C-alpha positions in Angstrom: 0.0 0.0 0.0 1.1 3.6 -0.6 2.2 5.4 2.6 -0.7 7.9 2.2 -3.4 5.3 1.9 -4.8 4.1 5.4 -5.3 0.4 5.8 -8.9 -0.2 6.9 -9.7 -2.3 10.0 -13.3 -1.5 11.0 -16.4 -2.0 8.9 -16.9 1.7 8.4 -13.3 2.0 7.4 -13.8 -0.8 4.9 -16.9 0.9 3.4 -15.0 4.1 2.9 -11.9 2.4 1.5 -13.9 0.4 -1.1 -15.9 3.5 -2.1 -12.6 5.2 -2.8 -10.3 2.5 -4.1 -12.6 -0.4 -5.0 -12.3 -4.0 -3.7 -9.3 -4.8 -6.0 -6.6 -3.0 -8.0 -5.8 -3.3 -11.8 -2.7 -5.5 -12.0 -2.4 -5.7 -15.7 -3.5 -3.4 -18.6 -3.6 -4.1 -22.4 -4.2 -1.4 -24.8 -4.5 -1.5 -28.6 -7.4 -1.5 -31.3 -10.3 -3.8 -31.9 -12.9 -4.2 -34.8 -16.3 -5.9 -34.4 -18.8 -6.6 -37.1 -21.9 -8.1 -35.5 -24.9 -9.8 -37.0 -27.5 -10.3 -34.3 -30.3 -12.9 -35.0 -33.3 -12.4 -32.7 -34.9 -15.7 -32.0 -38.2 -15.9 -30.2 -38.4 -19.6 -29.5 -35.9 -22.5 -28.8 -37.1 -24.1 -32.1 -36.2 -20.9 -34.1 -32.8 -20.9 -32.5 -32.2 -24.5 -33.2 -33.3 -24.0 -36.8 -30.8 -20.9 -37.1 -27.9 -23.0 -35.7 -28.7 -25.7 -38.3 -28.7 -23.1 -41.1 -25.4 -21.6 -39.9 -23.8 -25.1 -39.7 -25.2 -26.1 -43.1 -23.7 -22.9 -44.5 -20.2 -23.8 -43.2 -20.2 -21.3 -40.3 -18.9 -22.7 -37.1 -20.8 -22.0 -33.9 -17.5 -22.3 -32.0 -15.4 -19.8 -33.8 -12.9 -20.1 -36.8 -10.8 -18.2 -39.1 -12.1 -15.6 -41.5 -12.3 -16.4 -45.3 -13.3 -14.5 -48.4 -16.5 -16.5 -48.8 -17.7 -15.9 -45.3 -19.7 -12.8 -46.4 -21.6 -14.9 -49.0 -22.3 -17.6 -46.4 -23.8 -15.2 -43.8 -25.9 -13.4 -46.5 -27.3 -16.7 -47.5 -28.3 -17.4 -43.8 -29.8 -13.9 -43.4 -32.0 -14.5 -46.4 -33.5 -17.9 -45.4 -33.6 -17.3 -41.6 -37.0 -16.4 -40.0 -35.2 -14.5 -37.4 -35.0 -10.7 -37.3 -31.4 -9.7 -38.2 -29.6 -6.6 -37.2 -26.0 -5.5 -38.2 -23.6 -3.3 -36.3 -19.9 -2.3 -36.6 -17.6 -1.1 -33.8 -14.0 0.1 -33.9 -11.8 1.2 -31.0 -8.2 2.4 -31.0 -8.4 4.4 -34.3 -9.1 8.2 -34.5 -10.8 7.9 -38.0 -11.6 4.3 -38.7 -13.5 4.7 -42.1 -15.9 1.9 -41.5 -16.3 -0.4 -44.6 -19.6 -1.0 -46.4 -21.3 -4.2 -45.2 -20.1 -6.2 -48.2 -16.5 -5.4 -47.5 -16.3 -6.2 -43.8 -14.2 -9.4 -44.3 -11.5 -7.6 -46.4 -11.5 -4.7 -43.8 -11.1 -7.3 -40.9 -8.3 -9.1 -42.7 -6.4 -5.8 -43.2 -7.1 -4.5 -39.8 -3.8 -5.6 -38.3 -2.0 -3.5 -40.8 -3.7 -0.3 -39.7 -1.9 2.3 -37.6 -3.2 2.4 -34.0 -3.3 6.2 -33.4 -5.8 6.3 -30.5 -5.1 3.2 -28.3 -8.0 1.9 -26.3 -8.1 -0.4 -23.3 -8.6 -3.9 -24.7 -8.4 -6.1 -21.6 -7.2 -5.8 -18.0 -6.7 -8.1 -14.9 -7.4 -7.2 -11.3 -6.0 -8.6 -8.0 -7.6 -8.4 -4.5 -6.2 -6.1 -1.9 -6.1 -9.2 0.3 -2.8 -10.0 -1.5 -1.2 -6.7 -0.5 1.3 -7.0 2.4 -0.2 -5.6 5.6 -3.8 -5.8 4.5 -6.0 -7.5 7.1 -6.9 -11.1 6.1 -10.7 -11.9 5.4 -11.7 -8.2 5.9 -13.3 -8.1 2.5 -15.1 -11.5 2.8 -18.7 -10.0 2.7 -17.7 -7.7 -0.2 -16.2 -10.7 -2.0 -19.6 -12.5 -1.6 -21.4 -9.4 -3.0 -19.1 -9.2 -5.9 -19.7 -12.9 -6.7 -23.5 -12.3 -6.3 -23.5 -9.5 -8.8 -20.9 -10.9 -11.3 -20.9 -14.7 -11.2 -22.0 -15.8 -14.8 -23.8 -18.8 -13.2 -25.3 -17.0 -10.4 -29.0 -16.1 -10.0 -28.5 -12.4 -10.3 -26.7 -12.7 -13.7 -29.1 -15.3 -15.0 -32.3 -13.5 -14.0 -30.9 -10.2 -15.3 -30.2 -12.0 -18.7 -33.7 -13.5 -18.6 -35.3 -10.1 -18.1 -33.2 -8.4 -20.8 -34.1 -11.2 -23.2 -37.7 -10.7 -22.2 -37.6 -7.0 -22.8 -35.8 -7.6 -26.2 -38.5 -10.0 -27.4 -41.3 -7.8 -26.3 -39.9 -4.8 -27.9 -39.1 -6.6 -31.1 -42.7 -7.9 -31.3 -44.0 -4.5 -30.3 -42.0 -2.9 -33.2 -43.6 -5.3 -35.6 -47.1 -4.5 -34.1 -46.4 -0.8 -34.6 -45.2 -1.3 -38.1 -48.4 -3.1 -39.1 -50.6 -0.9 -36.9 -51.7 -4.0 -34.9 -53.3 -3.1 -31.5 -54.9 -6.3 -30.3 -52.2 -7.6 -27.9 -52.0 -5.3 -24.9 -50.1 -8.0 -22.9 -47.0 -7.5 -24.8 -46.6 -3.9 -23.4 -47.9 -4.7 -19.9 -45.3 -7.5 -19.5 -42.6 -5.2 -20.9 -43.3 -2.6 -18.5 -43.3 -5.2 -15.6 -39.9 -6.4 -16.9 -38.5 -2.8 -16.8 -39.6 -2.5 -13.2 -37.9 -5.8 -12.4 -34.8 -4.7 -14.2 -34.8 -1.5 -12.1 -34.9 -3.7 -9.0 -31.7 -5.4 -10.0 -30.0 -2.1 -11.0 -31.1 -0.6 -7.7 -29.2 -3.3 -5.9 -26.1 -2.7 -8.0 -26.4 1.1 -7.2 -26.8 0.4 -3.5 -23.6 -1.8 -3.6 -21.8 1.3 -4.6 -22.6 3.0 -1.4 -23.1 0.0 0.8 -20.5 -2.5 -0.4 -20.6 -4.6 2.9 -24.4 -5.0 2.7 -25.9 -8.5 2.4 -28.0 -8.9 -0.9 -30.6 -11.5 -2.0 -32.5 -11.8 -5.1 -35.8 -9.7 -5.1 -39.1 -10.9 -6.4 -39.3 -10.7 -10.2 -42.9 -11.3 -11.2 -42.3 -10.5 -15.0 -40.4 -13.8 -15.4 -43.6 -15.8 -14.4 -45.1 -15.0 -17.8 -42.5 -16.9 -19.9 -41.3 -15.6 -23.2 -43.5 -14.3 -26.0 -43.5 -15.7 -29.6 -44.9 -13.8 -32.6 -48.0 -15.3 -34.1 -49.6 -14.7 -37.5 -51.7 -16.2 -40.3 -51.7 -16.0 -44.0 -54.6 -16.7 -46.5 -54.5 -17.1 -50.2 -57.2 -15.6 -52.4 -58.8 -17.7 -55.2 -56.7 -17.6 -58.3 -58.0 -16.0 -61.6 -56.9 -17.0 -65.1 -55.6 -20.3 -66.5 -52.8 -22.8 -65.9 -50.2 -21.6 -68.5 -46.8 -20.3 -67.6 -44.7 -20.9 -64.4 -45.8 -20.7 -60.8 -44.8 -17.7 -58.8 -45.3 -16.7 -55.1 -43.8 -13.5 -53.7 -44.4 -14.4 -50.0 -42.0 -16.3 -47.7 -44.5 -16.7 -44.9 -41.9 -17.6 -42.2 -39.9 -14.4 -42.7 -42.5 -11.8 -44.1 -43.7 -10.4 -40.8 -40.7 -11.0 -38.5 -38.6 -8.9 -41.0 -41.3 -6.2 -41.2 -41.9 -6.7 -44.9 -44.4 -4.6 -46.8 -45.5 -4.0 -50.4 -44.4 -0.5 -51.3 -45.1 -0.3 -55.1 -47.2 -1.9 -57.8 -46.9 -1.3 -61.5 -48.5 -3.0 -64.6 -47.5 -3.4 -68.2 -50.5 -4.2 -70.4 -52.2 -4.0 -73.8 -55.0 -6.4 -74.7 -54.0 -8.4 -71.6 -51.9 -7.8 -68.6 -48.4 -8.5 -69.8 -46.5 -8.0 -66.6 -47.0 -7.4 -62.8 -44.2 -5.8 -60.9 -44.3 -5.6 -57.1 -41.6 -4.0 -55.0 -41.1 -4.9 -51.4 -39.1 -3.4 -48.5 -38.0 -5.2 -45.3 -35.5 -4.9 -42.4 -33.2 -7.5 -43.7 -29.7 -5.9 -43.5 -28.6 -7.7 -46.7 -31.5 -6.9 -49.0 -33.8 -4.2 -47.8 -35.6 -3.8 -51.1 -36.4 -6.4 -53.7 -38.5 -6.4 -56.9 -40.6 -9.3 -58.1 -41.5 -9.2 -61.9 -44.0 -11.6 -63.4 -44.8 -11.8 -67.1 -43.2 -10.8 -70.4 -41.8 -7.6 -71.9 -44.9 -6.4 -73.9 -47.5 -3.7 -73.2 -47.4 -0.2 -72.0 -46.6 0.9 -68.5 -49.1 2.1 -65.9 -48.3 4.7 -63.3 -46.7 3.5 -60.0 -49.1 2.8 -57.2 -46.9 4.0 -54.3 -47.7 2.5 -50.9 -45.9 4.8 -48.5 -45.9 4.4 -44.8 -49.5 3.8 -43.6 -50.9 3.4 -47.1 -52.1 -0.2 -48.0 -53.8 -1.9 -50.9 -57.5 -1.3 -50.3 -59.0 -3.3 -53.3 -58.1 -5.6 -56.1 -60.4 -6.3 -59.1 -60.0 -7.5 -62.7 -61.2 -9.6 -65.5 -59.8 -13.0 -66.6 -60.2 -15.9 -69.0 -57.3 -17.9 -70.4 -55.0 -15.0 -69.3 -55.5 -12.1 -66.9 -57.3 -9.6 -69.1 -57.5 -6.6 -66.8 -56.3 -5.6 -63.3 -57.1 -2.7 -61.1 -55.4 -1.8 -57.8 -56.8 0.9 -55.4 -54.9 2.1 -52.3 -56.2 3.3 -48.9 -55.6 7.0 -49.9 -57.8 6.7 -53.0 -55.0 6.3 -55.7 -55.4 3.6 -58.3 -53.8 2.0 -61.3 -55.3 -0.2 -64.0 -54.2 -2.1 -67.0 -55.4 -4.5 -69.7 -58.3 -5.0 -72.1 -62.0 -5.7 -71.8 -62.1 -9.4 -72.2 -62.7 -12.2 -69.7 -65.1 -12.4 -66.8 -65.0 -10.0 -63.9 -63.7 -10.9 -60.5 -63.3 -9.1 -57.1 -60.3 -10.1 -54.9 -61.9 -9.8 -51.5 -59.6 -8.9 -48.6 -60.7 -10.9 -45.5 -61.6 -9.0 -42.4 -58.4 -8.1 -40.3 -56.0 -9.1 -43.1 -54.0 -7.0 -45.4 -52.6 -7.5 -48.9 -49.1 -9.0 -48.3 -48.2 -9.7 -51.9 -49.1 -11.8 -55.0 -49.0 -15.3 -56.4 -50.0 -16.9 -59.6 -48.5 -18.1 -63.0 -46.7 -16.2 -65.7 -44.8 -16.5 -69.0 -44.9 -14.0 -71.8 -48.2 -12.7 -70.1 -49.7 -12.9 -66.7 -51.5 -16.2 -67.0 -53.0 -16.5 -63.5 -53.3 -14.1 -60.6 -54.0 -14.3 -56.8 -53.3 -12.3 -53.7 -51.8 -13.4 -50.4 -53.3 -11.9 -47.2 -51.6 -11.6 -43.9 -52.9 -11.1 -40.3 -51.1 -10.7 -37.0 -52.4 -12.5 -33.9 -51.6 -12.0 -30.2 -48.3 -13.6 -29.2 -48.2 -16.9 -27.4 -46.2 -17.3 -24.2 -44.0 -20.3 -23.4 -42.3 -20.9 -20.1 
């Protein structure tokens, strides 16, 4: 100990000492630079997590680490596309003043070159600490209760840590589902928010104990009641319905909708366009989603003939309100109307009339049918959110 630092002997002296100097000292410090590129897959159920692990393994991505390779980007992109999990992406750099983060498709090359970059703003990468008990002249066992408290708060296998992780996971799942609800204006599941609020209260209880430890390090702590964990974990629920199909059986089958990923990735139809003459030659549907790999994608069905319609733009809060048309051997005519009163039409006057009825509580997710040089067959796919289920 330094000569100007008094060695504590009483409980009050221990509390003041720990407040000022902590319960241990840093015995080793490593500085340098680090780069992280993180894909986070949000799984709501054990089955979804196991499916993701199987997809990662099948793509050649080890769950237990490995070396970077040039084809890793392709592998992770393929998993992002097929996974039903919500996927986020984030990059973090420390130790560099101006890191110039790469675009998402160049992260592997950046990571492989990272060791060649100049560390011009070193950051703390890691450290080790040692107990004051090891310092000559420090009373033995004086910090026993504080050691127990430190273990209570930091033991990765302890109840405090496990319950804290459970509550954070619960909050993350509730927020993820609530964000999906808000995106689709779904308001029929109040339990998600009520449990989330309860989880925040429980998390505050744990943080309150941590804060108290700062001022009362010699106190005795036990796990508080955490009622939010009695509810289990929520899982997103939804349903899809197909409209009848109109037209004939020519051409090749198409379906724009991946039902397992559509709602979890907050996908929505944002634009519809037609090319037509005597018949509907082509249907073009544009979709947006939260997938970090491919946020916008276009599905085209039909040939290259006909004249273009206007674009039916479905901005935030605007949905397809009605779909009608005429059909025979082909799709003779189509009309789309949006909830703000805009509409587009294309095609001739042949065939029999049809009205594509949108079921109560559902919205138009996208389209299916058959196509070749023309739009041979047409149908809509409808989606509906349901209240989440809870699993303990």
